[in-house]
All heavy atoms as an XYZ file, in Angstrom:
921
protein
N     104.528    111.828     44.571
C     105.723    112.271     45.259
C     106.802    111.206     45.087
O     106.558    110.028     45.272
C     105.414    112.491     46.742
C     106.590    113.032     47.521
S     106.307    113.286     49.284
C     104.905    114.347     49.292
N     107.998    111.632     44.743
C     109.094    110.701     44.531
C     109.792    110.379     45.846
O     109.601    111.063     46.861
C     110.136    111.295     43.568
O     110.801    112.382     44.221
C     109.485    111.777     42.273
N     110.625    109.343     45.819
C     111.415    108.990     47.004
C     112.317    110.147     47.412
O     112.516    110.390     48.606
C     112.255    107.731     46.746
C     111.480    106.462     46.825
N     110.664    106.154     47.879
C     111.399    105.420     45.977
C     110.113    104.979     47.686
N     110.534    104.507     46.531
N     112.877    110.858     46.452
C     113.779    111.967     46.771
C     113.036    113.093     47.493
O     113.566    113.703     48.413
C     114.471    112.479     45.516
C     115.406    111.480     44.869
C     116.485    110.951     45.816
O     116.988    111.712     46.665
O     116.821    109.757     45.708
N     111.801    113.359     47.088
C     111.004    114.372     47.781
C     110.660    113.907     49.193
O     110.675    114.695     50.141
C     109.739    114.693     46.982
C     110.046    115.430     45.694
C     108.877    115.448     44.722
O     108.006    114.552     44.798
O     108.843    116.358     43.880
N     110.362    112.633     49.349
C     110.073    112.086     50.672
C     111.306    112.163     51.576
O     111.187    112.438     52.769
C     109.582    110.642     50.565
C     108.189    110.527     49.994
C     107.761    109.076     49.902
C     106.372    108.955     49.291
N     105.942    107.557     49.151
N     112.481    111.917     51.009
C     113.719    112.017     51.791
C     113.907    113.445     52.290
O     114.271    113.665     53.446
C     114.926    111.594     50.950
C     115.009    110.120     50.693
C     116.215    109.818     49.828
C     116.193    108.408     49.310
N     117.343    108.122     48.440
N     113.666    114.413     51.428
C     113.792    115.813     51.827
C     112.820    116.129     52.958
O     113.186    116.775     53.944
C     113.557    116.741     50.621
O     114.554    116.470     49.624
C     113.628    118.206     51.021
N     111.587    115.646     52.847
C     110.586    115.868     53.895
C     111.013    115.221     55.211
O     110.807    115.790     56.289
C     109.231    115.337     53.443
N     111.608    114.051     55.149
C     112.075    113.364     56.360
C     113.211    114.142     57.030
O     113.290    114.188     58.254
C     112.540    111.941     56.040
C     111.430    110.963     55.801
C     110.717    110.657     57.105
C     109.830    109.438     56.943
N     109.231    109.037     58.211
N     114.084    114.736     56.227
C     115.160    115.550     56.785
C     114.568    116.714     57.573
O     114.963    116.980     58.713
C     116.099    116.051     55.668
C     116.899    114.885     55.076
C     117.029    117.146     56.191
C     117.630    115.215     53.789
N     113.612    117.398     56.980
C     112.971    118.536     57.641
C     112.241    118.073     58.902
O     112.327    118.711     59.952
C     112.024    119.264     56.671
C     111.191    120.303     57.394
C     112.816    119.908     55.539
N     111.553    116.943     58.817
C     110.835    116.412     59.978
C     111.793    116.117     61.129
O     111.536    116.483     62.276
C     110.082    115.144     59.592
C     109.389    114.475     60.767
C     108.803    113.110     60.422
O     108.914    112.658     59.265
O     108.227    112.497     61.338
N     112.885    115.451     60.834
C     113.833    115.083     61.887
C     114.435    116.322     62.548
O     114.549    116.387     63.769
C     114.942    114.190     61.331
C     115.994    113.821     62.354
C     115.437    113.100     63.567
O     114.501    112.299     63.417
O     115.953    113.351     64.679
N     114.809    117.300     61.751
C     115.393    118.509     62.326
C     114.355    119.309     63.112
O     114.685    119.910     64.142
C     116.041    119.355     61.236
C     117.325    118.741     60.685
C     117.777    119.485     59.437
C     118.428    118.745     61.736
N     113.122    119.304     62.667
C     112.057    119.970     63.415
C     111.896    119.316     64.786
O     111.823    120.010     65.815
C     110.734    119.920     62.628
O     110.911    120.591     61.383
C     109.605    120.578     63.405
N     111.856    118.006     64.842
C     111.738    117.305     66.116
C     112.960    117.540     66.996
O     112.852    117.670     68.217
C     111.518    115.806     65.882
C     110.203    115.484     65.183
S     108.743    116.218     65.974
C     108.793    115.400     67.556
N     114.138    117.605     66.393
C     115.366    117.887     67.127
C     115.243    119.230     67.849
O     115.534    119.337     69.040
C     116.558    117.886     66.154
C     117.858    118.297     66.774
C     118.565    117.424     67.584
C     118.402    119.549     66.525
C     119.780    117.796     68.142
C     119.609    119.934     67.084
C     120.306    119.051     67.893
N     114.772    120.245     67.142
C     114.675    121.567     67.760
C     113.524    121.659     68.758
O     113.635    122.370     69.758
C     114.616    122.662     66.697
C     115.962    122.921     66.115
C     116.298    122.427     64.863
C     116.921    123.616     66.827
C     117.568    122.633     64.336
C     118.192    123.826     66.320
C     118.517    123.336     65.067
N     112.440    120.941     68.548
C     111.396    120.889     69.564
C     111.954    120.303     70.862
O     111.631    120.757     71.951
C     110.194    120.072     69.098
C     109.229    120.829     68.237
C     108.577    120.185     67.194
C     108.947    122.173     68.455
C     107.662    120.866     66.399
C     108.045    122.866     67.655
C     107.402    122.212     66.626
N     112.809    119.290     70.744
C     113.421    118.682     71.927
C     114.348    119.660     72.646
O     114.606    119.506     73.846
C     114.192    117.417     71.536
N     114.839    120.663     71.933
C     115.707    121.681     72.530
C     114.902    122.908     72.955
O     115.459    123.984     73.143
C     116.808    122.084     71.544
C     117.684    120.953     71.017
C     118.786    121.509     70.123
C     118.273    120.130     72.139
N     113.599    122.720     73.099
C     112.670    123.751     73.560
C     112.595    124.956     72.629
O     112.452    126.095     73.071
C     113.001    124.186     74.986
C     112.886    123.055     75.983
C     113.165    123.493     77.408
O     113.045    124.686     77.717
O     113.490    122.608     78.213
N     112.658    124.699     71.339
C     112.535    125.780     70.353
C     111.133    126.356     70.387
O     110.146    125.630     70.516
C     112.854    125.261     68.953
N     111.062    127.674     70.270
C     109.766    128.330     70.145
C     109.617    128.952     68.762
O     108.560    129.480     68.423
C     109.611    129.408     71.224
O     110.631    130.376     71.100
N     110.687    128.865     67.974
C     110.688    129.415     66.613
C     111.452    128.459     65.722
O     112.625    128.155     65.968
C     111.368    130.792     66.609
C     111.635    131.340     65.226
C     110.655    132.034     64.542
C     112.866    131.156     64.612
C     110.895    132.535     63.262
C     113.113    131.650     63.343
C     112.131    132.333     62.677
O     112.364    132.822     61.419
N     110.793    127.935     64.707
C     111.442    127.080     63.709
C     110.917    127.518     62.350
O     109.717    127.521     62.115
C     111.130    125.585     63.920
C     111.554    125.134     65.316
C     111.803    124.740     62.836
C     111.076    123.741     65.679
N     111.825    127.896     61.480
C     111.445    128.344     60.141
C     112.195    127.487     59.137
O     113.423    127.375     59.207
C     111.814    129.824     59.969
C     111.368    130.391     58.632
O     110.334    129.954     58.111
O     112.073    131.274     58.116
N     111.469    126.849     58.237
C     112.111    126.020     57.211
C     111.664    126.476     55.828
O     110.559    126.990     55.650
C     111.754    124.526     57.377
O     110.340    124.365     57.294
C     112.262    123.978     58.684
N     112.555    126.287     54.894
C     112.266    126.597     53.494
C     113.028    125.600     52.632
O     114.171    125.262     52.922
C     112.703    128.035     53.175
C     112.280    128.490     51.797
C     112.606    129.969     51.553
N     113.980    130.093     51.088
C     114.916    130.812     51.696
N     114.658    131.472     52.803
N     116.124    130.889     51.197
N     112.388    125.138     51.598
C     113.012    124.194     50.665
C     112.965    124.813     49.281
O     111.914    125.291     48.848
C     112.258    122.848     50.658
C     112.260    122.214     52.051
C     112.863    121.897     49.625
C     111.300    121.053     52.188
N     114.101    124.796     48.601
C     114.164    125.265     47.215
C     114.698    124.129     46.354
O     115.739    123.561     46.650
C     115.085    126.481     47.092
C     114.548    127.722     47.744
C     115.474    128.926     47.562
O     116.452    128.840     46.780
O     115.217    129.943     48.214
N     113.958    123.824     45.301
C     114.379    122.778     44.362
C     114.646    123.436     43.024
O     113.782    124.105     42.463
C     113.278    121.729     44.234
C     113.648    120.566     43.355
C     112.517    119.550     43.319
C     112.856    118.452     42.332
N     111.700    117.580     42.101
N     115.871    123.254     42.540
C     116.271    123.779     41.233
C     116.916    122.642     40.461
O     118.029    122.229     40.771
C     117.252    124.944     41.388
C     116.639    126.156     42.055
C     117.650    127.272     42.207
C     117.023    128.439     42.944
N     117.999    129.475     43.265
N     116.190    122.141     39.496
C     116.713    121.021     38.714
C     116.934    119.816     39.597
O     116.024    119.349     40.275
N     118.155    119.323     39.626
C     118.467    118.150     40.439
C     119.115    118.520     41.773
O     119.737    117.679     42.415
C     119.383    117.203     39.658
O     120.607    117.852     39.372
N     118.972    119.781     42.174
C     119.544    120.225     43.448
C     118.449    120.733     44.376
O     117.527    121.424     43.954
C     120.567    121.342     43.215
C     121.761    120.840     42.441
O     122.422    119.895     42.842
N     122.023    121.462     41.306
N     118.582    120.381     45.643
C     117.651    120.822     46.671
C     118.461    121.530     47.747
O     119.513    121.045     48.171
C     116.888    119.629     47.287
C     116.050    120.075     48.476
C     116.027    118.957     46.247
N     117.955    122.687     48.176
C     118.553    123.411     49.291
C     117.493    123.510     50.376
O     116.363    123.915     50.116
C     119.012    124.818     48.870
O     119.902    124.700     47.746
C     119.740    125.512     50.005
N     117.887    123.112     51.580
C     116.992    123.166     52.736
C     117.542    124.228     53.681
O     118.694    124.146     54.102
C     116.922    121.809     53.459
C     116.475    120.710     52.505
C     116.014    121.893     54.686
C     116.684    119.304     53.047
N     116.706    125.193     53.995
C     117.076    126.245     54.940
C     116.291    126.021     56.221
O     115.088    125.767     56.179
C     116.717    127.626     54.385
C     117.364    127.961     53.071
C     116.711    127.699     51.873
C     118.626    128.546     53.029
C     117.291    128.005     50.661
C     119.219    128.864     51.819
C     118.543    128.587     50.635
O     119.131    128.905     49.430
N     116.961    126.101     57.345
C     116.284    125.982     58.621
C     116.900    126.977     59.592
O     118.126    127.063     59.704
C     116.418    124.576     59.178
C     115.633    124.298     60.458
C     115.032    122.911     60.407
C     116.467    124.474     61.689
N     116.049    127.718     60.256
C     116.484    128.624     61.312
C     115.632    128.328     62.530
O     114.416    128.164     62.416
C     116.320    130.079     60.887
C     116.786    131.054     61.948
C     116.670    132.514     61.519
O     116.317    132.777     60.355
O     116.917    133.375     62.376
N     116.261    128.221     63.684
C     115.520    127.910     64.900
C     116.227    128.513     66.105
O     117.433    128.758     66.084
C     115.403    126.402     65.077
N     115.423    128.713     67.151
C     116.024    129.089     68.414
C     116.103    127.829     69.283
O     115.585    126.778     68.926
C     115.229    130.208     69.100
C     113.830    129.793     69.519
O     113.375    128.690     69.135
O     113.182    130.575     70.219
N     116.780    127.933     70.406
C     116.883    126.825     71.346
C     117.197    127.401     72.720
O     117.711    128.517     72.833
C     117.952    125.806     70.917
C     119.332    126.385     70.761
C     120.220    126.418     71.828
C     119.754    126.897     69.539
C     121.490    126.956     71.679
C     121.025    127.437     69.382
C     121.898    127.458     70.461
N     116.864    126.639     73.726
C     117.168    127.083     75.083
C     118.680    126.993     75.283
O     119.297    125.976     74.953
C     116.428    126.210     76.104
C     116.468    126.778     77.472
N     117.527    126.591     78.320
C     115.585    127.579     78.118
C     117.299    127.225     79.440
N     116.113    127.839     79.355
N     119.306    128.046     75.808
C     120.774    128.052     75.952
C     121.343    126.877     76.746
O     122.495    126.500     76.542
C     121.056    129.382     76.660
C     119.905    130.260     76.290
C     118.714    129.335     76.191
N     120.548    126.272     77.605
C     121.054    125.122     78.368
C     121.336    123.913     77.479
O     121.992    122.965     77.909
C     120.067    124.738     79.478
O     118.844    124.277     78.923
N     120.866    123.947     76.242
C     121.103    122.855     75.294
C     122.251    123.142     74.323
O     122.440    122.409     73.358
C     119.834    122.563     74.486
C     118.710    121.997     75.308
C     117.626    122.783     75.663
C     118.743    120.673     75.723
C     116.593    122.260     76.427
C     117.714    120.140     76.478
C     116.643    120.947     76.834
O     115.624    120.432     77.578
N     123.008    124.177     74.568
C     124.084    124.570     73.645
C     125.065    123.429     73.396
O     125.622    123.304     72.296
C     124.806    125.798     74.172
N     125.272    122.563     74.386
C     126.207    121.448     74.220
C     125.752    120.460     73.154
O     126.556    119.713     72.609
C     126.422    120.728     75.553
C     125.149    120.078     76.072
O     124.093    120.746     76.076
O     125.220    118.896     76.477
N     124.468    120.452     72.817
C     123.946    119.546     71.782
C     124.515    119.867     70.398
O     124.410    119.067     69.486
C     122.419    119.620     71.711
C     121.725    119.125     72.949
C     121.741    117.626     73.003
C     120.875    117.132     74.140
N     120.907    115.680     74.246
N     125.113    121.041     70.256
C     125.623    121.464     68.950
C     127.120    121.218     68.785
O     127.679    121.511     67.746
C     125.307    122.946     68.722
C     123.844    123.206     68.631
C     123.136    123.633     69.740
C     123.155    122.984     67.450
C     121.777    123.851     69.676
C     121.791    123.198     67.376
C     121.104    123.628     68.484
N     127.756    120.654     69.802
C     129.207    120.475     69.737
C     129.641    119.561     68.597
O     130.726    119.722     68.052
C     129.744    119.957     71.076
O     129.193    118.686     71.365
N     128.807    118.611     68.226
C     129.168    117.670     67.157
C     128.283    117.822     65.917
O     128.348    116.992     65.017
C     129.094    116.230     67.663
C     130.030    115.944     68.792
N     131.392    116.059     68.669
C     129.797    115.571     70.069
C     131.961    115.755     69.815
N     131.018    115.462     70.690
N     127.465    118.866     65.879
C     126.525    119.013     64.769
C     127.238    119.086     63.426
O     126.830    118.435     62.465
C     125.651    120.253     64.971
C     124.501    120.425     63.992
C     123.516    119.263     64.098
C     123.781    121.738     64.245
N     128.329    119.832     63.343
C     129.076    119.927     62.085
C     129.597    118.552     61.672
O     129.501    118.171     60.511
C     130.226    120.926     62.223
C     130.976    121.095     60.918
O     130.374    121.621     59.959
O     132.149    120.682     60.841
N     130.113    117.799     62.624
C     130.622    116.456     62.333
C     129.502    115.551     61.809
O     129.686    114.807     60.849
C     131.243    115.854     63.594
C     131.564    114.396     63.476
N     132.620    113.926     62.723
C     130.958    113.303     63.995
C     132.653    112.606     62.790
N     131.656    112.206     63.551
N     128.324    115.608     62.437
C     127.208    114.761     62.019
C     126.705    115.133     60.630
O     126.484    114.273     59.791
C     126.050    114.863     63.007
C     126.343    114.328     64.384
C     125.781    114.924     65.498
C     127.172    113.229     64.585
C     126.029    114.437     66.779
C     127.431    112.747     65.849
C     126.859    113.348     66.943
O     127.103    112.873     68.197
N     126.504    116.427     60.392
C     125.888    116.849     59.135
C     126.875    116.908     57.972
O     126.467    116.798     56.823
C     125.200    118.201     59.305
C     124.014    118.221     60.268
C     123.401    119.612     60.329
C     122.966    117.183     59.888
N     128.143    117.104     58.267
C     129.130    117.185     57.188
C     130.002    115.938     57.109
O     131.096    115.978     56.562
C     129.986    118.448     57.332
C     129.244    119.673     56.857
O     128.706    119.687     55.760
N     129.190    120.685     57.701
N     129.495    114.845     57.642
C     130.193    113.571     57.494
C     130.100    113.112     56.053
O     129.488    113.768     55.199
N     130.668    111.987     55.796
C     130.686    111.482     54.427
C     129.290    111.067     53.992
O     128.596    110.329     54.691
C     131.640    110.299     54.323
C     131.825    109.808     52.914
C     132.945    108.794     52.820
O     133.596    108.482     53.789
N     133.158    108.287     51.632
N     128.866    111.560     52.838
C     127.574    111.160     52.279
C     127.658    109.691     51.894
O     128.663    109.220     51.377
C     127.234    112.001     51.048
C     125.865    111.689     50.485
C     125.495    112.597     49.343
C     124.114    112.244     48.820
N     123.718    113.095     47.709
N     126.597    108.970     52.182
C     126.551    107.551     51.870
C     125.207    107.262     51.225
O     124.217    107.013     51.917
C     126.746    106.720     53.143
C     126.885    105.251     52.850
O     126.281    104.728     51.925
N     127.677    104.574     53.656
N     125.169    107.337     49.900
C     123.911    107.136     49.177
C     123.300    105.779     49.474
O     122.083    105.659     49.603
C     124.118    107.299     47.674
C     124.350    108.744     47.265
O     123.741    109.636     47.889
O     125.144    108.973     46.340
N     124.119    104.752     49.585
C     123.602    103.412     49.844
C     122.892    103.336     51.185
O     121.764    102.841     51.277
N     123.526    103.851     52.234
C     122.899    103.852     53.563
C     121.675    104.756     53.567
O     120.649    104.410     54.141
C     123.904    104.316     54.622
C     125.056    103.360     54.824
S     124.556    101.833     55.616
C     124.401    102.403     57.294
N     121.789    105.905     52.932
C     120.655    106.823     52.863
C     119.469    106.205     52.152
O     118.316    106.371     52.563
N     119.736    105.460     51.073
C     118.658    104.810     50.324
C     117.976    103.720     51.145
O     116.777    103.506     51.021
C     119.190    104.207     49.023
C     119.486    105.259     47.970
O     118.986    106.390     48.104
O     120.225    104.940     47.017
N     118.738    103.039     51.981
C     118.185    101.949     52.772
C     117.448    102.463     54.007
O     116.358    102.004     54.333
C     119.301    100.964     53.193
C     119.871    100.268     51.949
C     118.785     99.941     54.199
C     121.129     99.475     52.209
N     118.043    103.444     54.697
C     117.543    103.825     56.012
C     116.788    105.151     56.069
O     116.366    105.563     57.140
C     118.707    103.868     57.012
C     119.306    102.512     57.248
C     120.569    102.206     56.765
C     118.601    101.534     57.937
C     121.125    100.953     56.968
C     119.140    100.280     58.144
C     120.403     99.997     57.669
O     120.941     98.757     57.859
N     116.566    105.824     54.942
C     115.944    107.149     54.984
C     114.575    107.138     55.642
O     114.184    108.100     56.298
C     115.857    107.765     53.588
C     114.878    107.096     52.663
C     115.137    106.064     51.817
C     113.500    107.410     52.492
N     113.998    105.712     51.140
C     112.971    106.531     51.529
C     112.649    108.357     53.050
C     111.651    106.550     51.122
C     111.321    108.384     52.644
C     110.839    107.488     51.689
N     113.838    106.042     55.525
C     112.504    105.989     56.124
C     112.552    105.963     57.648
O     111.554    106.217     58.305
C     111.734    104.778     55.603
C     111.385    104.906     54.127
C     110.583    103.742     53.617
O     109.359    103.788     53.795
O     111.173    102.822     53.056
N     113.719    105.675     58.217
C     113.850    105.652     59.674
C     114.062    107.048     60.253
O     113.933    107.233     61.454
C     115.017    104.748     60.088
C     114.850    103.272     59.763
C     116.113    102.511     60.153
C     113.631    102.692     60.455
N     114.381    108.017     59.414
C     114.553    109.386     59.918
C     113.257    109.820     60.581
O     112.171    109.627     60.046
C     114.912    110.329     58.779
N     113.386    110.365     61.766
C     112.221    110.813     62.513
C     111.619    109.741     63.403
O     110.682    110.009     64.143
N     112.169    108.517     63.385
C     111.558    107.440     64.165
C     112.185    107.268     65.540
O     111.600    106.633     66.395
C     111.649    106.116     63.393
O     112.998    105.744     63.217
N     113.358    107.831     65.768
C     114.005    107.689     67.068
C     113.646    108.838     67.984
O     112.816    109.688     67.673
N     114.275    108.853     69.151
C     114.077    109.976     70.062
C     114.708    111.213     69.460
O     115.810    111.152     68.900
C     114.714    109.681     71.421
C     113.960    108.598     72.189
O     112.742    108.485     71.979
O     114.601    107.890     72.984
N     114.023    112.352     69.580
C     114.554    113.596     68.999
C     115.950    113.908     69.520
O     116.214    113.795     70.713
C     113.546    114.660     69.460
C     112.292    113.902     69.707
C     112.729    112.550     70.209
N     116.812    114.276     68.605
C     118.160    114.681     68.982
C     119.163    113.559     69.088
O     120.315    113.786     69.405
N     118.742    112.328     68.835
C     119.697    111.228     68.868
C     120.759    111.446     67.805
O     120.457    111.817     66.675
C     118.996    109.890     68.601
C     118.213    109.359     69.751
C     117.651    107.985     69.461
O     117.736    107.502     68.313
O     117.119    107.384     70.395
N     121.992    111.185     68.167
C     123.079    111.392     67.206
C     122.923    110.493     65.989
O     123.287    110.868     64.879
C     124.435    111.176     67.876
O     124.526    109.874     68.413
N     122.338    109.298     66.158
C     122.162    108.405     65.010
C     121.236    109.024     63.974
O     121.436    108.842     62.773
C     121.626    107.048     65.463
O     120.360    107.199     66.091
N     120.213    109.769     64.416
C     119.311    110.425     63.475
C     120.032    111.543     62.731
O     119.847    111.723     61.531
C     118.087    110.978     64.210
C     117.237    109.911     64.868
C     116.543    109.020     63.859
O     115.995    109.489     62.879
N     116.573    107.725     64.094
N     120.859    112.293     63.437
C     121.605    113.371     62.788
C     122.655    112.807     61.834
O     122.892    113.367     60.763
C     122.249    114.280     63.837
C     121.261    115.031     64.732
C     122.008    115.785     65.820
C     120.373    115.961     63.933
N     123.266    111.690     62.205
C     124.214    111.035     61.293
C     123.509    110.572     60.024
O     124.056    110.683     58.930
C     124.890    109.853     61.982
C     126.003    110.194     62.957
C     126.374    108.970     63.800
C     127.208    110.727     62.221
N     122.298    110.056     60.162
C     121.525    109.621     59.000
C     121.250    110.805     58.080
O     121.402    110.703     56.861
C     120.220    108.958     59.428
C     119.288    108.495     58.317
C     119.990    107.528     57.373
C     118.032    107.861     58.902
N     120.880    111.941     58.650
C     120.667    113.142     57.833
C     121.958    113.501     57.120
O     121.951    113.829     55.931
C     120.159    114.306     58.703
C     118.730    114.020     59.149
C     120.226    115.622     57.929
C     118.212    114.986     60.184
N     123.081    113.435     57.817
C     124.372    113.726     57.203
C     124.682    112.830     56.021
O     125.315    113.246     55.059
N     124.215    111.585     56.077
C     124.426    110.659     54.963
C     123.541    110.988     53.771
O     123.820    110.571     52.656
C     124.141    109.223     55.405
C     125.166    108.647     56.308
S     124.735    106.931     56.660
C     125.440    106.762     58.285
N     122.453    111.725     54.027
C     121.485    112.016     52.978
C     121.722    113.365     52.300
O     121.090    113.661     51.290
C     120.068    111.981     53.571
C     119.671    110.594     54.051
S     118.182    110.573     55.087
C     116.960    111.251     54.008
N     122.612    114.189     52.849
C     122.880    115.495     52.254
C     124.325    115.549     51.766
O     125.157    114.756     52.197
C     122.599    116.654     53.242
C     123.515    116.570     54.459
C     121.127    116.666     53.646
C     123.403    117.758     55.403
N     124.593    116.474     50.867
C     125.949    116.632     50.356
C     126.819    117.442     51.311
O     127.970    117.119     51.538
C     125.929    117.308     48.983
C     125.227    116.455     47.947
O     125.485    115.241     47.910
O     124.413    117.003     47.185
N     126.235    118.507     51.874
C     126.985    119.326     52.829
C     126.024    120.253     53.545
O     124.894    120.462     53.110
C     128.085    120.126     52.151
C     127.612    121.197     51.201
C     128.784    121.915     50.504
N     128.287    122.841     49.511
C     128.012    124.111     49.745
N     128.205    124.613     50.945
N     127.555    124.892     48.781
N     126.521    120.793     54.671
C     125.713    121.718     55.458
C     126.568    122.902     55.883
O     127.757    122.754     56.155
C     125.157    121.019     56.694
N     125.939    124.057     55.910
C     126.565    125.253     56.476
C     125.814    125.562     57.759
O     124.575    125.560     57.777
C     126.453    126.425     55.501
C     127.219    126.201     54.213
C     126.952    127.276     53.168
O     126.157    128.216     53.435
O     127.524    127.170     52.075
N     126.559    125.818     58.827
C     125.956    126.011     60.141
C     126.405    127.349     60.704
O     127.606    127.618     60.791
C     126.383    124.878     61.104
C     126.016    123.520     60.504
C     125.766    125.081     62.488
C     126.710    122.350     61.171
N     125.447    128.190     61.059
C     125.721    129.451     61.748
C     125.106    129.319     63.133
O     123.890    129.299     63.276
C     125.088    130.628     61.023
C     125.669    130.915     59.655
C     124.957    132.082     58.990
O     124.727    133.116     59.670
O     124.604    131.941     57.813
N     125.962    129.241     64.153
C     125.492    128.997     65.505
C     125.671    130.240     66.365
O     126.775    130.787     66.463
C     126.268    127.823     66.109
C     125.883    127.368     67.505
C     124.430    126.919     67.539
C     126.803    126.254     67.951
N     124.589    130.678     66.980
C     124.618    131.776     67.932
C     124.415    131.234     69.334
O     124.389    130.022     69.549
N     124.228    132.108     70.294
C     124.069    131.659     71.679
C     122.727    130.981     71.927
O     122.620    130.131     72.801
C     124.223    132.837     72.660
O     123.282    133.853     72.304
C     125.633    133.389     72.634
N     121.703    131.351     71.163
C     120.392    130.725     71.343
C     119.639    130.559     70.029
O     118.436    130.360     70.012
C     119.544    131.526     72.332
C     119.206    132.923     71.820
O     119.778    133.345     70.798
O     118.369    133.583     72.456
N     120.363    130.631     68.923
C     119.743    130.518     67.606
C     120.728    129.861     66.644
O     121.924    130.061     66.736
C     119.367    131.901     67.091
C     118.542    131.876     65.821
C     117.974    133.246     65.510
N     116.958    133.639     66.462
C     115.646    133.599     66.228
N     115.222    133.217     65.051
N     114.780    133.966     67.132
N     120.204    129.094     65.703
C     121.052    128.439     64.711
C     120.401    128.565     63.337
O     119.174    128.555     63.226
C     121.319    126.955     65.080
C     120.048    126.137     65.019
C     122.385    126.335     64.201
N     121.245    128.718     62.323
C     120.799    128.706     60.931
C     121.538    127.582     60.224
O     122.762    127.497     60.293
C     121.115    130.034     60.237
C     120.316    131.204     60.712
C     120.677    132.459     59.938
C     119.905    133.655     60.437
N     120.232    134.867     59.677
N     120.774    126.732     59.571
C     121.343    125.634     58.798
C     120.963    125.807     57.339
O     119.813    126.125     57.025
C     120.794    124.286     59.274
C     121.010    123.892     60.723
C     120.270    122.589     61.015
C     122.493    123.727     61.005
N     121.932    125.587     56.468
C     121.674    125.505     55.042
C     122.253    124.177     54.588
O     123.453    123.944     54.741
C     122.331    126.678     54.283
O     121.886    127.908     54.861
C     121.954    126.636     52.812
N     121.384    123.318     54.081
C     121.816    121.983     53.686
C     121.575    121.787     52.198
O     120.539    122.206     51.672
C     121.048    120.923     54.485
C     121.402    120.961     55.959
S     120.145    120.217     57.011
C     118.900    121.489     56.973
N     122.523    121.170     51.553
C     122.491    120.978     50.108
C     122.472    119.486     49.807
O     123.210    118.709     50.420
C     123.721    121.602     49.461
C     123.897    123.062     49.785
C     124.660    123.463     50.883
C     123.311    124.044     49.013
C     124.822    124.806     51.190
C     123.470    125.391     49.302
C     124.232    125.769     50.398
O     124.386    127.094     50.698
N     121.630    119.121     48.848
C     121.637    117.736     48.385
C     121.305    117.684     46.902
O     120.476    118.455     46.409
C     120.714    116.844     49.201
C     119.257    117.149     49.165
C     118.444    116.289     50.145
N     118.665    114.881     49.968
C     117.870    114.080     49.275
N     116.792    114.547     48.688
N     118.157    112.820     49.174
N     121.999    116.818     46.218
C     121.665    116.582     44.811
C     120.803    115.335     44.763
O     121.015    114.381     45.506
C     122.924    116.430     43.962
O     123.788    115.482     44.538
N     119.810    115.378     43.871
C     118.867    114.255     43.803
C     118.911    113.603     42.442
O     119.435    114.133     41.509
C     117.441    114.697     44.138
C     116.996    115.872     43.252
C     117.345    115.090     45.587
C     115.550    116.275     43.424
């Protein structure tokens, strides 16, 4: 397994823990790798009382990609408390962009990264 595959797995792990912390009872993930591009799909539900946790999600995931920081700190993904903004910022540094579809109790994320 390459470092890039491990980074993708860490992204999925961190987001899975994030949604468990939001009392998710349904989390569905899918990863597609085509050449040097990886697409991560995640759909999850969450308890409506946690809706405020998504107010900055677009900012965290669509922040500026930082390959240098991602290369140094990717192994820390999943090591903090679930839902910490620092963990979501780290994921944002490791992906190129994210599309977010937010409902009242369900979210769909599509994240793109080139490897």
